[in-house]
C-alpha positions as a Markdown table, in Angstrom:
| # | Residue | x | y | z |
|---|---|---|---|---|
| 1 | Met | 0.2 | 0.1 | 0.0 |
| 2 | Lys | 2.7 | 2.3 | 0.9 |
| 3 | Tyr | 4.3 | 1.9 | -2.6 |
| 4 | Ile | 1.1 | 2.8 | -4.2 |
| 5 | Ile | 0.8 | 6.0 | -1.9 |
| 6 | Phe | 4.4 | 7.2 | -3.0 |
| 7 | Ile | 3.7 | 6.4 | -6.8 |
| 8 | Leu | 0.5 | 8.6 | -6.5 |
| 9 | Leu | 2.4 | 11.5 | -4.7 |
| 10 | Leu | 5.3 | 10.9 | -7.4 |
| 11 | Phe | 2.7 | 11.1 | -10.2 |
| 12 | Phe | 0.8 | 14.2 | -8.7 |
| 13 | Ser | 4.2 | 16.1 | -8.0 |
| 14 | Ile | 5.1 | 16.1 | -11.8 |
| 15 | Pro | 4.2 | 19.5 | -13.3 |
| 16 | Ala | 1.6 | 19.4 | -15.8 |
| 17 | Arg | 2.9 | 19.7 | -19.4 |
| 18 | Ser | 1.2 | 22.3 | -21.3 |
| 19 | Asp | 1.6 | 21.6 | -25.2 |
| 20 | Ile | 1.2 | 24.4 | -27.6 |
| 21 | Gln | -1.3 | 23.5 | -30.1 |
| 22 | Ile | -1.4 | 25.6 | -33.6 |
| 23 | Ile | -4.8 | 25.8 | -35.6 |
| 24 | Val | -4.6 | 26.1 | -39.4 |
| 25 | Pro | -8.0 | 26.8 | -40.4 |
| 26 | Phe | -7.0 | 25.5 | -44.1 |
| 27 | Ser | -6.4 | 22.4 | -45.9 |
| 28 | Ala | -3.1 | 20.4 | -45.1 |
| 29 | Gly | -0.5 | 21.0 | -47.7 |
| 30 | Gly | -1.6 | 24.6 | -48.3 |
| 31 | Ala | 0.5 | 27.7 | -48.0 |
| 32 | Tyr | -0.4 | 28.4 | -44.2 |
| 33 | Asp | 0.1 | 24.8 | -43.5 |
| 34 | Val | 3.4 | 24.7 | -45.0 |
| 35 | Val | 4.8 | 27.8 | -43.2 |
| 36 | Ala | 3.0 | 26.5 | -39.9 |
| 37 | Arg | 4.5 | 23.2 | -40.0 |
| 38 | Glu | 8.3 | 24.9 | -40.4 |
| 39 | Phe | 7.4 | 27.3 | -37.3 |
| 40 | Gln | 6.3 | 24.0 | -35.5 |
| 41 | Arg | 9.9 | 22.6 | -36.0 |
| 42 | Phe | 11.4 | 25.8 | -35.1 |
| 43 | Leu | 9.5 | 26.1 | -31.9 |
| 44 | Ile | 10.0 | 22.5 | -30.9 |
| 45 | Lys | 13.8 | 23.2 | -31.4 |
| 46 | Glu | 13.7 | 26.4 | -29.4 |
| 47 | Leu | 11.2 | 25.6 | -26.6 |
| 48 | Asn | 11.8 | 21.8 | -26.3 |
| 49 | Glu | 8.0 | 21.8 | -25.8 |
| 50 | Thr | 5.3 | 19.7 | -27.7 |
| 51 | Val | 3.9 | 21.5 | -30.6 |
| 52 | Ile | 1.0 | 20.1 | -32.2 |
| 53 | Ile | -0.8 | 21.0 | -35.7 |
| 54 | Asn | -4.5 | 20.9 | -35.9 |
| 55 | Asn | -6.2 | 21.4 | -39.3 |
| 56 | Val | -9.7 | 22.7 | -38.7 |
| 57 | Val | -11.1 | 23.7 | -42.1 |
| 58 | Gly | -14.5 | 25.2 | -43.1 |
| 59 | Ala | -16.3 | 28.5 | -43.6 |
| 60 | Gly | -13.5 | 30.0 | -45.3 |
| 61 | Gly | -11.3 | 29.8 | -42.1 |
| 62 | Tyr | -14.2 | 30.9 | -39.7 |
| 63 | Ile | -14.4 | 27.6 | -37.9 |
| 64 | Gly | -10.9 | 27.5 | -37.1 |
| 65 | Ile | -10.8 | 31.0 | -35.7 |
| 66 | Glu | -14.1 | 30.1 | -33.5 |
| 67 | Arg | -12.2 | 26.9 | -32.3 |
| 68 | Leu | -9.9 | 29.5 | -30.6 |
| 69 | His | -12.2 | 30.6 | -28.0 |
| 70 | Ser | -12.7 | 27.3 | -26.3 |
| 71 | Ser | -8.9 | 26.3 | -26.9 |
| 72 | Pro | -6.4 | 26.0 | -23.9 |
| 73 | Pro | -4.4 | 29.4 | -23.4 |
| 74 | Lys | -1.2 | 28.4 | -25.6 |
| 75 | Thr | -3.4 | 27.8 | -28.8 |
| 76 | Leu | -2.3 | 30.0 | -31.9 |
| 77 | Val | -4.2 | 30.1 | -35.2 |
| 78 | Phe | -2.3 | 30.9 | -38.3 |
| 79 | Thr | -4.8 | 33.0 | -40.5 |
| 80 | Ser | -5.1 | 35.3 | -43.3 |
| 81 | Thr | -7.7 | 37.8 | -44.8 |
| 82 | Ser | -10.2 | 35.3 | -43.2 |
| 83 | Phe | -9.5 | 36.8 | -39.9 |
| 84 | Tyr | -10.2 | 40.4 | -41.1 |
| 85 | Ser | -13.4 | 39.2 | -42.8 |
| 86 | Tyr | -14.4 | 37.4 | -39.5 |
| 87 | Ile | -14.1 | 40.4 | -37.5 |
| 88 | Ile | -16.0 | 42.5 | -40.0 |
| 89 | Glu | -18.8 | 40.1 | -40.8 |
| 90 | Lys | -19.2 | 38.7 | -37.2 |
| 91 | Asn | -18.7 | 42.2 | -35.9 |
| 92 | Val | -16.4 | 40.8 | -33.1 |
| 93 | Pro | -14.1 | 43.1 | -31.3 |
| 94 | Leu | -10.4 | 43.0 | -31.8 |
| 95 | Glu | -10.0 | 42.7 | -28.1 |
| 96 | Asn | -11.4 | 39.3 | -28.1 |
| 97 | Phe | -7.9 | 37.9 | -29.3 |
| 98 | Lys | -4.3 | 38.7 | -28.9 |
| 99 | Tyr | -1.8 | 39.3 | -31.6 |
| 100 | Pro | 1.7 | 37.6 | -31.2 |
| 101 | Ala | 2.9 | 37.7 | -34.6 |
| 102 | Leu | 2.4 | 39.1 | -38.2 |
| 103 | Leu | 5.0 | 36.8 | -40.1 |
| 104 | Ala | 4.5 | 38.3 | -43.7 |
| 105 | Glu | 2.3 | 39.8 | -46.5 |
| 106 | Gly | 2.3 | 39.0 | -49.9 |
| 107 | Pro | 0.4 | 39.6 | -53.1 |
| 108 | Leu | -1.9 | 37.2 | -55.0 |
| 109 | Phe | -1.1 | 36.1 | -58.4 |
| 110 | Leu | -3.8 | 35.8 | -61.3 |
| 111 | Ala | -3.0 | 32.2 | -62.8 |
| 112 | Val | -4.3 | 30.5 | -66.1 |
| 113 | Thr | -3.0 | 27.5 | -67.7 |
| 114 | Lys | -0.5 | 27.8 | -70.4 |
| 115 | Lys | -2.5 | 25.4 | -72.5 |
| 116 | Ser | -5.6 | 27.8 | -72.4 |
| 117 | Gly | -3.7 | 30.8 | -73.8 |
| 118 | Ile | -5.5 | 33.3 | -72.2 |
| 119 | Thr | -4.1 | 36.7 | -72.0 |
| 120 | Cys | -4.8 | 40.0 | -70.3 |
| 121 | Glu | -5.8 | 41.6 | -73.6 |
| 122 | Gln | -8.6 | 38.6 | -74.0 |
| 123 | Leu | -10.0 | 39.2 | -70.3 |
| 124 | Arg | -10.2 | 43.1 | -71.2 |
| 125 | Gln | -11.7 | 42.5 | -74.5 |
| 126 | Ser | -13.6 | 39.6 | -74.6 |
| 127 | Asn | -17.4 | 39.1 | -74.3 |
| 128 | Asn | -16.8 | 35.7 | -73.2 |
| 129 | Lys | -17.7 | 34.5 | -69.6 |
| 130 | Tyr | -14.8 | 33.8 | -67.3 |
| 131 | Phe | -14.9 | 31.8 | -64.2 |
| 132 | Phe | -12.6 | 32.2 | -61.2 |
| 133 | Gly | -12.0 | 30.0 | -58.7 |
| 134 | Thr | -11.8 | 31.2 | -55.2 |
| 135 | Gly | -12.0 | 29.8 | -51.7 |
| 136 | Gly | -15.4 | 31.5 | -51.2 |
| 137 | Pro | -16.5 | 34.5 | -49.2 |
| 138 | Gly | -13.9 | 35.8 | -46.9 |
| 139 | Ser | -11.1 | 34.0 | -48.4 |
| 140 | Asn | -8.1 | 35.9 | -49.7 |
| 141 | Thr | -8.5 | 34.7 | -53.4 |
| 142 | Ala | -12.2 | 36.2 | -53.3 |
| 143 | Phe | -11.5 | 39.9 | -52.7 |
| 144 | Pro | -9.5 | 40.5 | -56.0 |
| 145 | Val | -12.3 | 38.9 | -58.1 |
| 146 | Met | -14.9 | 41.1 | -56.1 |
| 147 | Met | -12.7 | 44.1 | -57.3 |
| 148 | Leu | -12.7 | 43.0 | -60.8 |
| 149 | Ser | -16.3 | 41.6 | -61.2 |
| 150 | Lys | -17.2 | 45.5 | -60.6 |
| 151 | Lys | -15.3 | 46.4 | -63.7 |
| 152 | Tyr | -15.9 | 43.3 | -66.0 |
| 153 | Thr | -19.4 | 42.0 | -65.4 |
| 154 | Asn | -18.6 | 38.8 | -67.4 |
| 155 | Phe | -16.2 | 37.8 | -64.3 |
| 156 | Glu | -17.7 | 35.3 | -61.9 |
| 157 | Asp | -16.7 | 33.8 | -58.5 |
| 158 | Val | -16.8 | 30.1 | -58.3 |
| 159 | Pro | -15.9 | 29.3 | -54.6 |
| 160 | Tyr | -14.1 | 26.2 | -53.6 |
| 161 | Lys | -13.2 | 24.6 | -50.5 |
| 162 | Gly | -9.3 | 24.5 | -51.2 |
| 163 | Thr | -6.7 | 25.3 | -53.9 |
| 164 | Pro | -6.2 | 21.6 | -55.0 |
| 165 | Gln | -9.9 | 21.1 | -56.1 |
| 166 | Ala | -9.9 | 24.5 | -57.9 |
| 167 | Met | -6.5 | 23.5 | -59.4 |
| 168 | Met | -8.1 | 20.3 | -61.0 |
| 169 | Asp | -10.9 | 22.3 | -62.3 |
| 170 | Leu | -8.6 | 24.9 | -63.8 |
| 171 | Phe | -6.5 | 22.0 | -66.0 |
| 172 | Ser | -10.0 | 20.6 | -66.8 |
| 173 | Gly | -11.2 | 24.0 | -68.3 |
| 174 | Gln | -14.0 | 24.2 | -65.8 |
| 175 | Ile | -12.9 | 27.4 | -64.6 |
| 176 | Gln | -10.6 | 29.8 | -66.7 |
| 177 | Ala | -8.4 | 31.4 | -63.9 |
| 178 | Met | -7.8 | 31.5 | -60.3 |
| 179 | Phe | -5.9 | 33.7 | -57.8 |
| 180 | Met | -3.0 | 32.0 | -55.9 |
| 181 | Thr | -1.0 | 33.0 | -52.8 |
| 182 | Gly | 2.6 | 34.0 | -53.7 |
| 183 | Phe | 3.8 | 31.2 | -51.2 |
| 184 | Phe | 3.9 | 28.4 | -53.5 |
| 185 | Asp | 6.4 | 26.8 | -56.2 |
| 186 | Phe | 5.7 | 28.1 | -59.7 |
| 187 | Arg | 4.3 | 25.2 | -61.7 |
| 188 | Pro | 5.7 | 25.1 | -65.6 |
| 189 | Asp | 2.3 | 24.3 | -66.8 |
| 190 | Leu | 0.7 | 27.7 | -65.3 |
| 191 | Lys | 1.1 | 30.9 | -66.6 |
| 192 | Leu | 1.1 | 34.0 | -64.0 |
| 193 | Ile | -0.5 | 37.1 | -66.0 |
| 194 | Ala | -1.1 | 39.7 | -63.0 |
| 195 | Thr | 0.1 | 40.3 | -59.3 |
| 196 | Thr | -2.2 | 42.2 | -56.9 |
| 197 | Tyr | 1.1 | 44.0 | -55.6 |
| 198 | Ala | 1.5 | 47.8 | -56.3 |
| 199 | Ser | 4.5 | 46.9 | -58.5 |
| 200 | Arg | 5.7 | 44.0 | -60.7 |
| 201 | Val | 7.1 | 40.8 | -58.9 |
| 202 | Ala | 9.4 | 38.6 | -60.9 |
| 203 | Asp | 8.2 | 40.9 | -64.0 |
| 204 | Ile | 4.8 | 39.6 | -63.6 |
| 205 | Pro | 2.3 | 42.6 | -64.6 |
| 206 | Thr | 0.1 | 44.1 | -62.0 |
| 207 | Leu | -3.5 | 44.2 | -61.9 |
| 208 | Ser | -3.5 | 47.9 | -63.2 |
| 209 | Glu | -1.3 | 46.8 | -66.1 |
| 210 | Cys | -3.0 | 43.6 | -67.0 |
| 211 | Leu | -6.8 | 44.7 | -66.2 |
| 212 | His | -6.8 | 48.4 | -65.7 |
| 213 | Val | -7.8 | 48.1 | -62.1 |
| 214 | Asn | -5.8 | 50.4 | -59.9 |
| 215 | Lys | -6.3 | 48.6 | -56.4 |
| 216 | Thr | -3.6 | 46.8 | -54.7 |
| 217 | Tyr | -3.9 | 43.6 | -52.4 |
| 218 | Gln | -1.7 | 41.6 | -50.0 |
| 219 | Thr | -2.7 | 38.7 | -48.0 |
| 220 | Pro | -1.4 | 38.5 | -44.6 |
| 221 | Leu | 0.3 | 35.5 | -42.7 |
| 222 | Leu | -1.0 | 36.4 | -39.1 |
| 223 | Met | -0.9 | 34.4 | -36.0 |
| 224 | Ile | -3.7 | 35.2 | -33.3 |
| 225 | Ala | -3.9 | 33.9 | -29.7 |
| 226 | Asn | -6.6 | 33.1 | -27.3 |
| 227 | Ile | -7.7 | 36.2 | -24.9 |
| 228 | Ser | -6.6 | 34.0 | -21.9 |
| 229 | Ala | -2.9 | 33.6 | -23.2 |
| 230 | Asp | -0.1 | 34.8 | -20.8 |
| 231 | Glu | 1.6 | 38.0 | -21.7 |
| 232 | Glu | 5.1 | 36.4 | -21.0 |
| 233 | Tyr | 4.0 | 33.5 | -23.3 |
| 234 | Leu | 3.1 | 36.0 | -26.2 |
| 235 | Lys | 6.2 | 37.8 | -25.9 |
| 236 | Thr | 8.1 | 34.7 | -26.2 |
| 237 | Ile | 6.1 | 33.9 | -29.2 |
| 238 | Asn | 6.5 | 37.2 | -30.8 |
| 239 | Arg | 10.4 | 36.9 | -30.2 |
| 240 | Leu | 10.6 | 33.6 | -31.8 |
| 241 | Ala | 8.5 | 34.7 | -34.6 |
| 242 | Ile | 10.9 | 37.7 | -35.5 |
| 243 | Lys | 13.7 | 35.0 | -35.3 |
| 244 | Phe | 12.1 | 32.4 | -37.4 |
| 245 | Val | 11.2 | 35.2 | -40.2 |
| 246 | Ser | 15.1 | 36.4 | -40.1 |
| 247 | Glu | 16.3 | 32.9 | -40.7 |
| 248 | Asn | 13.7 | 32.2 | -43.6 |
| 249 | Ala | 13.5 | 35.8 | -44.9 |
| 250 | Glu | 15.4 | 34.7 | -48.3 |
| 251 | Tyr | 12.9 | 31.6 | -48.7 |
| 252 | Phe | 9.8 | 33.8 | -47.9 |
| 253 | Glu | 10.9 | 36.4 | -50.3 |
| 254 | Ser | 11.8 | 34.3 | -53.2 |
| 255 | Arg | 8.1 | 33.2 | -53.2 |
| 256 | Gly | 6.8 | 36.7 | -53.3 |
| 257 | Leu | 6.1 | 37.4 | -49.7 |
| 258 | Lys | 7.2 | 40.4 | -47.9 |
| 259 | Thr | 8.6 | 39.5 | -44.3 |
| 260 | Lys | 7.5 | 41.3 | -41.5 |
| 261 | Gln | 9.2 | 41.8 | -38.0 |
| 262 | Tyr | 6.7 | 43.8 | -36.0 |
| 263 | Asp | 6.5 | 43.8 | -32.2 |
| 264 | Ser | 3.2 | 43.1 | -30.5 |
| 265 | Lys | 2.2 | 46.6 | -30.1 |
| 266 | Lys | 2.6 | 47.5 | -33.8 |
| 267 | Ile | 0.7 | 44.5 | -35.2 |
| 268 | Lys | -2.8 | 45.8 | -34.1 |
| 269 | Glu | -2.4 | 48.8 | -35.8 |
| 270 | Val | -1.7 | 46.8 | -39.1 |
| 271 | Ile | -4.6 | 44.7 | -38.7 |
| 272 | Ile | -6.9 | 47.9 | -38.1 |
| 273 | Asp | -5.2 | 49.1 | -41.4 |
| 274 | Asn | -5.9 | 46.3 | -43.1 |
| 275 | Ile | -9.5 | 45.6 | -42.0 |
| 276 | Asn | -10.2 | 49.4 | -43.3 |
| 277 | Asn | -8.5 | 48.5 | -46.6 |
| 278 | Ile | -10.7 | 45.5 | -47.0 |
| 279 | Lys | -13.9 | 47.6 | -46.1 |
| 280 | Ser | -12.9 | 50.1 | -48.8 |
| 281 | Leu | -12.4 | 47.2 | -51.5 |
| 282 | Ser | -15.9 | 46.3 | -50.6 |
| 283 | Gln | -17.5 | 49.4 | -51.3 |
């Protein structure tokens, strides 16, 4: 009996290990999932803690963001424009979350297949109907199409649950074009005909040059945290995020992403600016 008591005392004297969970509200294998898994390996190395990736997909990223409210304090969500859309659509106060890091911002690229031979000139002048694959309402790929469809009434948004499905339909001719995040390896069978940056990226024309739409758009790579997250923990994540970005800046920027190294106070200001920008795009 005394041995059982000793074992129980020993068990309860061991401090509980609080793992870090990273929620990726998008499909595995996508741009944000790739970066999250790199950051996972980095955190494991730096903190010597267990870091778990949990892909919680659905509703353009909203379900993963909602999951944060009921998650443990050390939970992080890797998100993008869907967070801004969530804040606007749901009318949620920014104070309901904490903001440890903004890793990068990048453009979207308008992609067509080389086989289709579609050019900017055709898109501008043709009376044909063009279907653009997007991630649905609130997704980062939906906003450029929303901008374009105000000028070109023959452009129509076809929502998808993920890039792989849209890509299959693009190559089969079910849709004619799609916007893609900057963070991907350029495929030889795709032709990138425009970028949503204010200036050319890898000599790819801007939306202004291609389709005469004088608006720009960048998609963020943002980390949000539970409101119950400890401030010291958030400072640690911010410090490590800056280190992670610094060590991977060349990799990020070679794929069209502009790396960010903001401290926690500046991040909220950037978020507010981006929300206001999205509201202006919607008008």
